[in-house]
Wavefront OBJ file of the C-alpha trace (Angstrom):
o trace
v 4.896 -27.708 -36.117
v 4.407 -28.518 -32.414
v 8.090 -28.674 -31.791
v 8.445 -25.144 -33.309
v 5.829 -23.826 -30.927
v 7.509 -25.107 -28.091
v 10.543 -23.702 -29.070
v 9.039 -20.279 -29.165
v 7.468 -20.742 -25.765
v 10.798 -21.631 -24.263
v 12.266 -18.583 -26.029
v 9.582 -16.387 -24.433
v 10.142 -17.993 -21.202
v 13.831 -17.307 -21.421
v 12.947 -13.684 -22.071
v 10.472 -13.437 -19.087
v 13.487 -14.849 -17.130
v 15.783 -12.075 -18.225
v 13.252 -9.591 -17.237
v 12.888 -11.061 -13.897
v 16.510 -11.154 -13.343
v 17.058 -7.593 -14.455
v 14.206 -6.321 -12.007
v 15.846 -8.200 -8.802
v 19.293 -6.878 -9.962
v 18.045 -3.272 -9.470
v 15.809 -3.794 -6.545
v 19.119 -5.307 -4.983
v 20.356 -1.826 -4.775
v 17.027 -0.559 -2.916
v 18.048 -0.105 0.979
v 15.408 -0.437 3.289
v 15.012 -0.311 7.353
v 12.008 -1.865 8.506
v 11.180 -1.430 12.417
v 7.976 -3.185 13.698
v 7.094 -1.433 17.003
v 3.306 -2.255 17.742
v 4.383 -4.461 20.644
v 7.716 -3.004 21.824
v 6.033 0.370 22.199
v 3.500 -0.788 24.839
v 4.956 -0.865 28.320
v 5.591 -4.409 29.629
v 2.995 -4.283 32.391
v 0.365 -3.186 29.775
v 0.911 -5.986 27.427
v -1.969 -8.071 28.500
v -4.307 -5.204 27.943
v -3.391 -3.590 24.749
v -6.772 -2.405 23.658
v -6.985 -0.714 27.252
v -3.721 0.960 27.111
v -4.381 2.258 23.479
v -7.692 4.008 24.666
v -6.281 5.395 27.564
v -5.022 8.801 28.249
v -1.274 7.325 29.098
v 1.620 8.881 27.585
v 2.287 6.906 24.571
v 5.714 8.397 23.772
v 8.023 5.591 22.285
v 11.906 5.780 21.491
v 13.224 3.487 18.472
v 16.855 3.178 17.408
v 17.674 2.420 13.753
v 21.175 1.772 12.649
v 22.090 2.440 8.930
v 24.216 -0.344 7.506
v 24.310 0.781 3.831
v 24.535 4.355 2.394
v 21.257 5.693 1.683
v 20.854 8.512 -1.033
v 18.171 10.745 -0.992
v 15.212 11.031 -1.152
v 14.664 8.564 1.551
v 11.064 7.715 1.706
v 9.538 7.454 5.289
v 6.377 5.008 5.055
v 4.083 3.507 7.772
v 3.062 0.032 7.367
v 0.120 -1.796 8.406
v -0.891 -5.373 8.440
v -3.802 -7.048 8.619
v -5.813 -3.626 7.864
v -8.745 -4.799 5.156
v -8.996 -0.878 3.248
v -10.654 -2.979 0.854
v -13.836 -4.043 2.701
v -16.786 -2.775 0.724
v -18.543 -0.674 3.423
v -15.728 0.966 4.198
v -14.616 1.801 0.829
v -18.110 3.076 0.619
v -18.068 5.061 3.529
v -16.923 8.561 1.852
v -18.338 11.540 -0.093
v -16.176 12.397 -2.991
v -18.520 15.423 -3.831
v -18.406 16.847 -0.284
v -14.415 16.419 -0.396
v -14.133 18.560 -3.571
v -17.255 21.235 -3.644
v -17.758 23.558 -0.480
v -21.268 23.882 -1.736
v -21.735 19.844 -0.954
v -21.240 19.969 2.731
v -24.493 18.259 3.556
v -23.936 15.518 0.941
v -23.077 12.767 3.457
v -25.654 10.096 2.622
v -23.200 7.270 1.751
v -20.838 8.157 5.061
v -22.508 6.470 7.724
v -22.206 6.005 10.696
v -19.779 8.979 10.350
v -22.156 11.301 8.421
v -23.509 13.954 10.956
v -23.163 14.753 14.711
v -25.480 14.184 17.451
v -27.250 17.387 16.718
v -27.413 16.889 12.976
v -24.556 19.116 11.662
v -22.730 17.617 9.035
v -19.138 15.932 9.394
v -16.335 17.377 7.165
v -14.736 14.862 5.762
v -17.537 12.231 6.498
v -17.237 8.485 6.475
v -15.175 5.805 7.918
v -11.975 6.305 5.782
v -11.477 10.046 6.964
v -12.323 8.914 10.527
v -9.915 6.347 10.770
v -6.855 8.366 9.642
v -3.414 7.064 10.705
v -2.268 9.236 13.609
v 0.903 7.808 14.748
v 3.794 10.418 14.612
v 7.456 10.134 14.253
v 10.495 12.767 14.871
v 13.659 11.711 13.886
v 17.423 12.727 14.568
v 20.731 11.461 13.390
v 23.672 11.195 15.493
v 21.915 13.266 17.977
v 21.062 16.124 15.074
v 17.467 16.724 14.231
v 17.005 15.156 11.054
v 13.923 17.045 9.015
v 11.101 14.935 7.190
v 9.376 16.987 4.386
v 5.865 16.303 4.279
v 5.034 18.257 1.093
v 4.280 16.697 -2.205
v 3.622 13.181 -0.592
v 0.310 12.821 -2.190
v -0.693 12.593 -5.964
v -0.757 16.116 -7.666
v -4.246 15.008 -9.482
v -5.727 14.125 -6.033
v -4.865 17.612 -4.545
v -5.728 19.433 -7.511
v -9.069 17.728 -8.397
v -10.375 15.571 -5.540
v -9.783 17.891 -2.406
v -11.207 21.414 -2.556
v -9.020 24.511 -1.665
v -12.223 25.958 -0.114
v -13.408 22.747 1.899
v -12.364 22.960 5.556
v -12.702 20.349 8.334
v -15.796 20.769 10.202
v -17.180 18.837 13.287
v -14.499 16.147 12.633
v -13.519 13.674 15.531
v -16.022 15.796 17.800
v -17.623 12.490 19.175
v -16.724 10.465 22.094
v -14.923 7.656 20.270
v -12.466 8.954 17.940
v -11.000 7.134 15.149
v -7.589 8.581 14.434
v -6.048 11.696 13.755
v -7.390 15.340 14.451
v -7.450 17.608 11.382
v -6.384 21.434 11.607
v -9.880 23.040 10.897
v -7.973 26.257 9.451
v -6.327 24.255 6.519
v -8.040 23.330 3.337
v -8.686 19.882 2.789
v -6.281 20.123 -0.695
v -3.503 20.865 1.680
v -3.917 18.215 4.312
v -1.633 15.630 2.499
v -1.655 13.026 5.427
v -5.720 12.856 4.727
v -5.042 12.570 0.967
v -2.780 9.927 1.064
v -5.029 7.778 3.711
v -7.897 8.496 1.503
v -6.561 6.766 -1.673
v -7.502 3.089 -0.121
v -5.237 0.151 -0.465
v -6.131 -3.106 -2.287
v -4.595 -5.552 -0.062
v -4.630 -6.058 3.896
v -1.058 -5.068 4.137
v -0.140 -2.054 2.780
v 2.567 0.936 3.058
v 1.595 4.677 2.740
v 4.019 7.594 2.473
v 4.649 9.620 5.523
v 7.351 11.908 4.414
v 10.735 12.042 2.738
v 14.033 12.911 4.149
v 16.136 14.941 1.806
v 19.268 14.090 3.099
v 21.914 11.038 2.570
v 22.546 8.498 5.419
v 25.698 6.826 5.435
v 26.735 3.656 6.942
v 26.889 3.345 10.821
v 24.600 6.532 11.246
v 22.435 5.955 14.174
v 18.874 7.246 13.563
v 16.680 7.918 16.774
v 12.922 7.966 16.437
v 10.626 9.670 18.785
v 7.458 7.841 18.180
v 3.790 8.678 19.433
v 2.052 4.939 19.388
v -1.510 6.378 19.243
v -3.085 4.264 16.345
v -5.323 1.377 17.256
v -4.145 -1.788 15.609
v -4.821 -3.759 18.697
v -8.579 -4.527 18.120
v -7.828 -6.347 15.087
v -4.351 -7.735 15.881
v -2.861 -5.648 13.101
v 0.645 -4.814 12.955
v 2.445 -1.539 12.596
v 6.182 -0.884 11.086
v 8.092 2.048 10.453
v 9.971 1.818 6.991
v 12.777 3.872 5.483
v 13.380 3.165 1.870
v 15.690 4.344 -1.110
v 13.926 3.494 -4.529
v 15.481 2.768 -8.162
v 14.219 3.958 -11.291
v 11.893 1.023 -11.460
v 10.423 2.260 -7.809
v 10.718 0.770 -4.501
v 11.655 -3.022 -3.100
v 8.929 -5.141 -4.402
v 9.737 -8.830 -5.011
v 6.167 -9.557 -5.857
v 6.369 -9.257 -9.342
v 9.231 -11.243 -9.840
v 7.804 -14.197 -7.975
v 5.003 -14.211 -9.689
v 6.873 -14.089 -13.149
v 9.029 -16.998 -11.937
v 5.856 -18.892 -10.383
v 3.659 -18.823 -13.610
v 6.802 -19.313 -15.982
v 7.616 -22.540 -13.996
v 3.849 -23.459 -14.186
v 3.617 -22.829 -17.827
v 7.197 -24.879 -18.209
v 6.004 -27.636 -16.520
v 2.996 -27.819 -18.596
v 4.600 -27.683 -21.825
v 6.777 -30.567 -20.801
v 3.669 -32.562 -19.850
v 2.072 -31.848 -23.408
v 5.632 -32.676 -25.241
v 5.531 -36.304 -23.505
v 2.179 -36.765 -24.225
v 2.592 -35.926 -27.680
v 5.588 -38.043 -27.686
v 3.955 -41.102 -26.304
v 0.477 -40.805 -28.066
v 0.713 -38.255 -30.955
v -2.833 -37.262 -32.393
v -3.891 -38.727 -35.033
v -4.344 -36.532 -38.351
v -8.137 -36.600 -39.880
v -8.524 -38.323 -43.179
v -8.584 -35.774 -46.188
v -11.106 -37.954 -48.125
v -13.526 -36.465 -45.785
v -13.058 -32.778 -46.950
v -15.788 -31.285 -49.060
v -13.752 -30.562 -51.933
v -12.364 -34.403 -51.896
v -15.912 -35.749 -51.915
v -17.540 -37.402 -54.839
v -20.020 -34.962 -56.134
v -22.423 -37.996 -57.068
v -21.944 -39.472 -53.619
v -24.011 -39.228 -50.525
l 1 2 3 4 5 6 7 8 9 10 11 12 13 14 15 16 17 18 19 20 21 22 23 24 25 26 27 28 29 30 31 32 33 34 35 36 37 38 39 40 41 42 43 44 45 46 47 48 49 50 51 52 53 54 55 56 57 58 59 60 61 62 63 64 65 66 67 68 69 70 71 72 73 74 75 76 77 78 79 80 81 82 83 84 85 86 87 88 89 90 91 92 93 94 95 96 97 98 99 100 101 102 103 104 105 106 107 108 109 110 111 112 113 114 115 116 117 118 119 120 121 122 123 124 125 126 127 128 129 130 131 132 133 134 135 136 137 138 139 140 141 142 143 144 145 146 147 148 149 150 151 152 153 154 155 156 157 158 159 160 161 162 163 164 165 166 167 168 169 170 171 172 173 174 175 176 177 178 179 180 181 182 183 184 185 186 187 188 189 190 191 192 193 194 195 196 197 198 199 200 201 202 203 204 205 206 207 208 209 210 211 212 213 214 215 216 217 218 219 220 221 222 223 224 225 226 227 228 229 230 231 232 233 234 235 236 237 238 239 240 241 242 243 244 245 246 247 248 249 250 251 252 253 254 255 256 257 258 259 260 261 262 263 264 265 266 267 268 269 270 271 272 273 274 275 276 277 278 279 280 281 282 283 284 285 286 287 288 289 290 291 292 293 294 295 296 297 298 299 300 301 302 303 304 305
């Protein structure tokens, strides 16, 4: 009986290994270009004072060159990746007003948005809270082989968010008007339901390293193509030793390149396999004694005690 259970377990482990191999096979066809730039986009003379540089009014334009080594079929997704940014911090996650984002009549619903709730004269900030205030504000302009390469920034957010969580009649108001600006400035004439960079940013990440969609390149890229990027290095990750990366990636029908699930399956499967071998050895060396059937209630003498 124990051997049969072990056989079933090993069969299941083989199936898991097959699934992992299947995932890795498809992820192999996902092509990524990753460029880390938070250090190289700071002038060498200012790298001893990166916080002072990022908070200054200096020109922060940076030029990066990316080389395409494999064919990348459209759509090619453009992401920005941040490391060591804890969007899952309890106070940060709570610093928002979902009612205000959705309903134009709830403009003054800012009770959960401190310290970015109202201006110095008491006027409500729309959208309020630390999440919106810290909106990512680096920008990227692409060209391929010296020709402009367009980036489509529509439909980069969840449709359900645009239609149900961000109002069509809610417009930014008093946003980033303080002396200390946290990130991007929103266009006050565009409703929140159309400000997709904000919508993407407001869906907070669960881990301190995360990617968020910036746009889509709807042209194929060929091997040996040269992608020039004009980059505005505005976002302050230097205060918390964060990293910034620009990512261009294709996808498979399973999604983008993500080795985490496969590694997790292999790790858990390996641990289970090791434990199964340990239990088998223990069973062979010192098998469990079976109970005496004479002690069963239906085998006892009715007249006995």
